[in-house]
C-alpha positions in Angstrom: -40.2 -53.1 19.4 -40.2 -49.0 17.9 -44.5 -47.9 18.0 -46.3 -45.8 15.9 -48.5 -43.5 17.9 -51.1 -41.4 15.6 -52.4 -39.1 18.0 -50.2 -36.4 19.3 -52.3 -35.6 22.7 -51.7 -38.9 24.1 -47.3 -38.4 23.1 -47.8 -35.9 24.7 -49.3 -37.3 28.0 -46.5 -40.5 26.9 -43.2 -37.7 27.7 -45.0 -35.3 30.1 -44.8 -32.5 26.9 -41.2 -33.7 26.5 -40.0 -32.5 29.8 -39.6 -36.4 31.3 -36.4 -38.0 31.3 -34.9 -40.1 28.2 -37.9 -38.1 26.4 -37.3 -34.5 26.3 -37.3 -34.6 22.4 -40.8 -35.4 19.7 -40.1 -35.6 16.3 -43.0 -36.0 14.4 -42.4 -39.0 11.3 -44.3 -39.2 8.3 -44.6 -42.0 6.8 -46.1 -43.2 3.1 -49.5 -44.5 3.6 -48.7 -47.3 2.0 -46.3 -47.8 5.1 -49.2 -47.7 6.9 -51.8 -50.0 5.0 -48.4 -52.7 5.0 -49.0 -51.7 8.5 -52.3 -52.5 9.4 -52.8 -55.1 6.9 -49.5 -57.6 8.6 -50.7 -57.0 12.5 -52.6 -58.7 14.8 -53.9 -57.4 18.5 -52.4 -57.0 21.3 -55.1 -58.9 23.1 -56.1 -61.7 23.7 -60.5 -61.0 22.2 -63.0 -63.3 21.8 -65.1 -62.4 19.7 -62.5 -61.8 16.8 -60.3 -65.5 17.8 -61.6 -68.7 17.8 -59.1 -69.0 21.1 -56.4 -67.9 23.6 -54.0 -70.1 21.7 -54.9 -69.2 18.1 -54.8 -65.8 19.2 -51.7 -66.3 20.2 -49.8 -68.1 17.6 -50.7 -64.8 15.1 -49.1 -62.4 17.5 -46.1 -64.7 17.1 -46.4 -64.7 13.5 -47.8 -60.7 13.3 -44.8 -58.7 12.7 -47.0 -56.0 14.2 -49.4 -55.6 17.2 -52.5 -52.8 17.7 -53.2 -51.5 21.3 -56.0 -48.9 22.1 -55.0 -46.4 25.1 -57.7 -43.7 26.2 -57.1 -40.5 24.4 -56.0 -37.6 25.8 -57.0 -34.5 26.2 -55.8 -31.1 26.6 -54.7 -31.2 29.8 -53.9 -34.9 29.9 -56.9 -36.5 31.1 -58.3 -39.7 29.3 -61.3 -39.7 26.8 -63.6 -41.7 26.6 -62.6 -42.9 23.4 -59.4 -44.6 22.7 -56.6 -44.8 20.3 -54.3 -46.3 18.3 -50.9 -47.1 18.9 -49.2 -50.2 16.5 -46.1 -51.4 17.8 -43.5 -53.0 14.9 -40.8 -55.9 15.1 -38.7 -57.4 12.8 -38.8 -57.1 9.0 -41.9 -54.1 10.3 -39.0 -52.0 11.9 -37.1 -52.6 9.0 -39.6 -51.9 6.3 -40.3 -48.2 8.6 -36.9 -47.9 8.7 -35.8 -48.1 5.3 -39.0 -48.2 3.1 -41.5 -45.6 5.2 -40.5 -42.4 6.2 -41.1 -39.6 4.4 -40.4 -36.9 6.8 -38.6 -36.3 10.7 -38.9 -33.1 11.9 -37.8 -31.9 15.5 -41.3 -30.6 16.9 -40.1 -30.3 20.7 -40.2 -26.2 20.9 -43.9 -26.3 19.4 -44.7 -28.7 22.2 -43.0 -27.1 25.3 -44.8 -24.2 23.3 -47.7 -25.5 23.9 -47.4 -26.9 27.1 -46.6 -23.6 27.7 -49.9 -22.2 26.5 -52.0 -24.2 28.8 -49.5 -23.8 32.2 -50.4 -19.9 31.8 -54.0 -20.3 31.4 -53.8 -19.9 27.3 -56.2 -23.1 26.5 -57.1 -21.8 23.2 -54.3 -20.0 22.0 -52.7 -23.5 22.9 -55.5 -25.7 21.1 -55.0 -23.7 18.0 -51.4 -25.0 17.8 -52.8 -28.3 18.3 -52.3 -30.4 14.9 -54.7 -31.1 13.0 -55.4 -35.2 12.9 -57.6 -37.0 10.2 -59.7 -39.8 10.6 -58.3 -42.8 8.6 -60.6 -43.6 6.2 -60.0 -48.1 6.9 -61.0 -50.9 4.7 -63.9 -52.8 6.6 -62.3 -55.6 7.1 -59.3 -54.4 8.0 -61.1 -52.4 10.1 -62.6 -55.6 12.2 -60.1 -57.4 12.5 -57.5 -54.7 14.6 -60.9 -54.2 16.3 -61.6 -50.6 15.1 -65.6 -50.6 14.3 -66.8 -47.2 15.7 -65.4 -45.0 13.9 -63.8 -41.4 14.7 -64.4 -40.1 18.9 -65.8 -43.3 20.0 
């Protein structure tokens, strides 16, 4: 499974600011909007939710058929501490990975040096300067049907 993790700080948490073994290189991968739309439209929540699925069996069947899994993990602050809201994680497999690799990728940039620079600023107590260097992350507007399907109805920061 390949994961799309749109949150920069969540990725810094996951990679330890590019210091964890086998996670020393951070790539910013820009994908086409239509690719993300396809992924969300063809997704299934990675966990059973009785308010969205008629039964556990129905959810398990949907999960087996879906090439995209959605999960929500606590967002992180600049010190990599959990925040009271969640960030989306988009897991791809099968045809979704093929589409991602062959159709959706618009640009790849190695941002490892930038990540390590921001981390050094934090370690040196220059948090405000580090915050100024964080990438801008915008709220992604969703159709109500997709927001409901992936449990994203609360909106940004909630």
